[in-house]
N, C-alpha and C positions, 0 to 999 in steps of 0.2 A: 494596499487596500484589500480588505477581506471580501471575497465573493459571498453573496448571501445564499445563493442556491445553485451550486454547480450541478451540471448534468452528470449523473453517474451512470455508466453503462457497464453491465456485467456480461461477459461472454463465457460460456462453458465450452471449452474446446476439447473436452475429454471424450465426447460421444457417450458418456456414461450418465445414467440418471442420478446416481448417487456416488459421491466420493467420500470416503471415511478418512478423517484426519485424527491421528492420535496426538493430542496436545492438551495442555492445560487451558481450560476455558478462560480463566482470568488472564493468562498471558496472551492468548490469541485475541481476546477482546481488546487488551491494551495495545497490542501491535496494530491491529486494524484501526483503532481509534486514533492512534498517533499518526499513522500514515495518512488517513483521510483528513485529520485536522491540519497536518503540515501542508498538504496540498491546498486546502482552503486558505490557510494563512499566507501561502505563497501567491495568492491571487488566481488560483485555478478556476476556470469556468467549465472545464470538462475533465472528468476523471474516468479512466478506463481500467477495469479490473478484468483480467483474463485468467481463467483456471485451466491448467493443463496438467498432465501427468508425465513423468519420465522415470523409467525404471522403478515403478512402484511408489514414487514420491509425488505428492501433490504440490504443484508450484503455482503460486498466485503472483502474476505480473501486474504491476501497477504503473500506469503512465498518466501524466497530467500535463496541462499547458501552463503551469505556474512558472514562477521566476527561477526555479532551479535551486540547487543546494549551494550554499555559500562555500567558496573555494577553500576557506580556512578550516573547514571541518570535514572535507571529503575523505581524507585519509583515515579518519577515526570514526566515520559515520556509524559503523555497525559495532563499535566497541561498546562494552557494557557501561551503562550509566553516562554515556556521552550525550550532551544536549547543547543546543545553540539557541540563543535569543531569549 
């Protein structure tokens, strides 16, 4: 079942007012859209996004309370063009 309006919480853990990310806007938009859509499709009612930095890199951690990733695709989850469902 698809959650209609999950609660999304964003935490900026960097203690910085601005964090600059060098990335393709199209790719970044696609990644964020896929991550959020997958969480909603997995039945999430809460999605937490946490921004932190490590050694000059911006790291966005995403956690949700959805059903999880299907075991059959876990090993290839971050391979290019891998999809499930």
